[in-house]
N, C-alpha and C positions, 0 to 999 in steps of 0.2 A: 458571648457567642450568639450572633444574630443572623449573619448572612446565610440564608437558607438553612439556618441551624447547623451550618457546615454539614449539611445532610447529603444524602445520596449514597450510593453503594461504594464500598471499598473495592469492589470489582464491578463487572458489568451486569450483575444480577438485577433483574427487574424489580420494581417497587410498586406499592399501591398508589393509585392516583390520589391527588390531593384536591379537596374541594375548597374553592375560594383562595384568597391570598394569605389567610391567617396562618396556615400551616398547622392548625389545631385539629381540624376535622378531616378524617381520612375516609374516603369512600373508593369504590372501584367503579370506573366508568363501564358502560355497557360493552363497548368495543374491547376494552382491556379484559373484562371478565370473559368475553367470548374467546379472545386470544389465549388466555390462560387455560381455558377448557380444552382447546384443541391443538395448541402448539406446545412443543417440548419446553420444560422448565429451564433448560440451558440456553434457549434462544434469547439473547440479551436484548433489553430495551433500555434506551437512554431516558434519563430524567425521572424524578419522583412522580411526575404526572406525564406519562408518555404522550407524544403528540402524533397526530395523523396528518401527514402532508397531503394536501389535496390539489393545489395548483402551484405553478411556477412560471416565472418570466424573467429572462435575463439571469442574474445571479441571486435572485431572491425567490423564496418559497412562502406559501401561505398555508396555515394549518386549518383544521376543521372548525376552529373557533374564530377564524378570520384574522388571526395574528400573523403578520408578515415578518420574515427573518432574512437577513443577509446570510448566505450559506457559505461557510468556510470549510465545509467537510465534503460537500458535493457527492453525497451518496457513497461514502467511503472511497473518495478519489476517483469517482466514476463519471459524473456529469461534467466532463472536461470542458465543454463549451457552454455550460449553464443549461437553462431551461427554455423550451419552446423556440428552438433555433429553426428558422424558416427553412434553411437549406437542408437540414436533416429531416425535418417533418415532411417536406415536399418530396424528398427522395423516397422515403418510406411509403408515402401515399401513392406515388407513381407505381411502385412495385405492387402494392396491394390492389391497385386499380386493374392490374393485369390479371388478377384472379389467382396468382400463384404465390402463396406464402411459403410453400415448402415443396421440394422435390427429392432431396437427399443427394449425397455425393455420388450416387450411382449414375447420375446424369451430369452433363456439362453445365456448369453454373458460371455464366459470364461475369457477374459481379464478384464472385469468389476469385476467379482468375485475375481480374483487374486489380483487386485488392492485394492478392499475393504478389503480383508484379511490382506494385508500389512498395510493399514492405520488404521484399527481397532487395530491391534497389536501395532502399534507405538503410538496410541493415549493415552494409559494409562487409558482410560475410561472403567470401568467394563462392560462386556457383550456388547461391542460396536457393532453398526450396522452403515452402510454407505449408503447414498443416493447421487447419482451424478447429477450434473446440468451442465449448460454451462458456468457459470460465478460466480463471487463472489456475485454479486447482487442477482442472483437467489438462491445462497446458503443461504444468509442472510434472504431472503424471506421465505425459507423453515424452517429455524431455528425459525423465529418468528411465523410461522404457528404451528410448533410443540409445542412451549412454550405456546402460547395463547390457543391452544386447550387443552393442558394438564391441564392448570390452570383455564380454563373457564373464561378468562378475557382478555380485550383488553389493560390492563395497562402494560406499558413497561418502564423500567428505561434505560437511555442511558447517554453517557458522553458528556459534552460540548467539542466542537472542534472536534467531531468525524465525520467520513464519512463511510457509509455502503452501498452505491450504488445509482443508478440513477432511480430506480423504485418508484412507489407510496408509498409502505410500507417502503422501505429502506430510502427514502428521509425523511419520517416521523421521523425516529430515528436518522437522521443525525443532529449533533449539530454544524453545520458550515453554517452560513447564506449564504455564497457565493455559496453554492451548493443546497440550498432549493428553489425550483421553486414554491412551493405552501404551504399555511398554512393549506390546507385541509389534513386530515389524517384519515386512517382507524384505527389508534391506539391512545391511550391516553398516551402521553409520558411525563415523567419528567426527567430533566437533572441533572446530578450530577457533582461535582467538581472532579478533579484528575490530571489534567495537566495544570492548570492555576496558577502556582506558581508566575507568574508576576503580578497577580491581586493585586491591592493595599491592599485588605483585608488579603492577605497571604504573601506578600513580606517580605523577611527576615526570614521566618520560616524555621526551620530545618525539615528534613524528618519526624521525629517522631511526632513533633507538627502538621505538615500539615496533616499527616494521621489521627491523632486524630480529627482534625477539620472536615475533610472530612467525617469521620465515624459519627461524631455527626450530621452533616448535613443530611446524609442518614437517620439516625434515625428520624430526624425532618421531612423530606419529607414523610416518611412512617406514621408518627404520625399525620400529618396535611394535606397533599395534596392528599393522595391516599386512595382508599377503601382497605379493607383487603386482596384482592385477586390478588395482582400484579403478572404478569406472569413471568417476567424475567428481568435481567440486561443483556444488550448486550454491549460489550466493546472490543476495540482493545488494546492489550498489548502495542503496539507502534502505535500511530495514523498516518496512512500513509499520506493521503491528508492533514491532520492537521500539516504537517511539521515535522514528526517523533518526535512529543512531546510524552513524556511517563510519566506515574505515577511513584512515588517512589516505589521501590521494597517492596512488602508486603502490598501495599494498597488493592489490590484485594483479598488477603487472609483475611484482616480485613473486607472488604465489605462482603465477602462470609459468615463469621461468622454471620453477621446480616441477610443476605439473608436466611440462613439456619433456623434461628429462625422463619422465616415467611413462609417457604416452597417455597421461590422464586427461580426460576431456574437461572443459570448463563451460558451465551453463550459467548464464546471467539471467536472474529472475527480474525482468523489467516490468512486472505487472503494475507496479506503482510508479516506477521511475522513467518509463518510456515516454515518447512523444514530445520531448523537450521540456518536461515539467521542471527539471532541475535548472533550466536556464542556460547553463554553460555548455551542455551537450544534448544531442537529440536522444541518445540512450544514456542512462545513468553510468554505465560502465565506461563511457568515453572519458570520464574524469581520470581514469586510471591508465589511459593509453592502451587499452586492450581490445582486441577483436576476439570475442569468444567463439567457441565451436557452435553454440546454440544460444538463442535468447527466447525467453517466454514473454508473452504479453497478454493483456486483457484490459480490464477496468475501462479507462477512458476512451478506448478505440471506438466503441459503439455509442458513446454519449448516452448511456442508459440502456441500450439494447445489448442483449447477452451475446458476447463474442470474446474469444480468446484464441491463443494459438502459439505455435512454435515456429521460429525461423532458424534454419540450421544449414550447415554445409550439405550440399546435395548428396554426397556419398554417405553421410551420416543419416540423413533422412530416408534414403533409399535402402538402408541396411536391414530393415525389419523383414524377416523371412516369411511371415504369415500374412494372410489377408487383413485388410483394415478398411473401415468406412467410418463416417461420422454422420449419424442420422440427422442431427440438427446442426452440427458444426458448420459454420460458414453458409448458413441458409440464406435464401434470397433477400429476406427482409433485413436481417442483421447486417449482411454485407452491403446492402444499399445504404443503411445508416452509417456503417463504418467508412465506406468510400466517401460519403458526403462529409463526415466528421474529419477525416484525414485531409481531404482537399481544403476544407475550411481552415484547419490548423496551419497548413502550409501556406495557403494564399494570404492569410492574415499574420503570418510569422509570429505565432503565439509563443514560440520558444523565446524570441527576443522580448516579448512582454513579460514572461516569467523572469528573465534575467534582469529586466528593468525594475520590476516591482519587488523582487526579493529583498534588496537593500532597504526599500521604503518600509517594509514590514519588520525586518530584523533590526535595523538601526533604532527603531522605536521600542523594540522589546528587550534588546540586550541590556540596557541600563537597569532593568528590573532585577537581574541577577546580582548586581552590586548593591542595590538599594533595599531589597526586600528579603527578609530572612526565610521566607517560604518559597523562594525561587532558587532552585539549585543550579539550573543551567538553561541557556537559550541557544538553539542551534537551528540550522536549516540550510537549504540550497534551493534557490529559485522559489517556486511556489510550493515548497514543502518545508514547513518550519514547525518547531516544537518548543515547549516549555516544560521543564521538570518541576513538579511541586514537591516540597520537602517539609518535614516537621521543623518549626522554627527553633526549637530547643536542641534537637539532636542532629538535624540535617538528614535524617533517614527518609527514604521515599515515602510520600504521603498520598495514597489513593483517595483518602477521605477529602483532602483539600482539592485534589484534581476534580473529584465529583462535585464539590461545592462550586468550583469555578464554572463547570459545565452548567450548573443551575443558574449562576449569575449571568453568564453570557446569554443564555436563553432568555432570561428575564429582560435583558437589555436589547434583545433583538438580533442575536448572533448565534448561529449553530457552529459548533466545533466538535472535534473528536477526542478520543482518549486512547491511550495505549501504553507501551513501555513494559519492561519485564515485570514491574511491580504494579502496573495499572496506575502509575502516578504521573504520566506524561500527557500533556495537552498537545494534540497534534492537529495541524491545520493544512489543508490542501484545497484551496478554493478553485473554482473554475478558472481555466487559463485565459478566459475572456475578461477577467477582472479589470476594472478601470483603476486608475490611480486614486480617484476620489473614494471608490469603494474600499480600496486597500487601506487608505488612511482611516476611513470610518470603522472598519472591522478591527484594525490595529488599536484604535483608541478605545473601543468597547472592551477589547481584551485587556488592555492595560488597566482600565477602570475596574473591571471585574476582578482581576488578580489582586489589585491594590485593596479592594474592599474585603476580599477573603483574607488577605494578609492581616488587615487591621482586626478582623473578627477573631483570628486565630491566636492573637497575642494575649 
């Protein structure tokens, strides 16, 4: 056992910094010690020796020690265009030069209106209206407020293995125990199947049979476990923190037929799947042939600037009876960045780039599942792809091997992410400006790192 001593956390718990390359002497860096002193213990840091990213250009970043990495995680799926993009930087600089970084939604905001017009048009939702927030968590909170108010109910359907944010309400609808801090909830939540094909009850089922079983379960939940006034189903087309697990295409269309019978609203959480990242559709839910009642978004829209929001049917958005503002939501600087980011994405057809490069990455990774005992599965869609690491003897999920691969890819100059229900999934979502050369470079590093960890684990 030599590769990084197969070290690293079995979860996302931080670690002591490592001095030198020997792995024998452990010290705590000054910045890490200061971080530990003033930041909460549950604020996760990657790597045995956490890095400080100080500069970036294109799709690469450089740390405080001068080491440069190809970035395949992009600030948790957020730096959608990469780093130091002139169009975004100049748009922000123009706004700052006006001397107005903030006014609040109590005044007209030209950039906010222009951005809302674009998103409403792109949403496909009839008579759409948009409300801006600071994050995906806030966006999902807003969507839940809209739905529960419209239906006069606290009952919400959510998906197993889902993640919707870190706030009180979004934790309540998160179906991943590793991210649930409390059993207390402002909502009455029931969880549905849809991405758990490996469960013994469903193993070996084809897509059609699995969809039928999931729909039958939805009908049973509505008939036995809920009152008649369920507010909504909230679901991610591809589960982000859940390790990029995804329902078979058409499942949400089948679910929506049942929801419509009961007047239940459907909210698509597009925080990680929006803006064409999946390649095949501009919104992840498009793979299911569904237009939801509302969609939430955030992450890549600001290319690093904090912005999120909800786009919904006008009547649904207008249905809140009390006053509302967003002090920082849709502020002039963030919307300047977001307008420039969205324009760049559309002008350069980055959705097509995601569709083109997805197979380049996945075709090189899929053989690992057949050739390496430590690789349980490879999956993805567009520029969202994942590898499950498992114990070679038992096939059980292996967070320790996933952590070891993170260390190996970092050592070889590639940054990736980790997730999944058991913390055993490697997840990658590089900037959508990725070139084919960079895609092949990162893919090859990933293959080499996984192969090295596999050899050390035997």
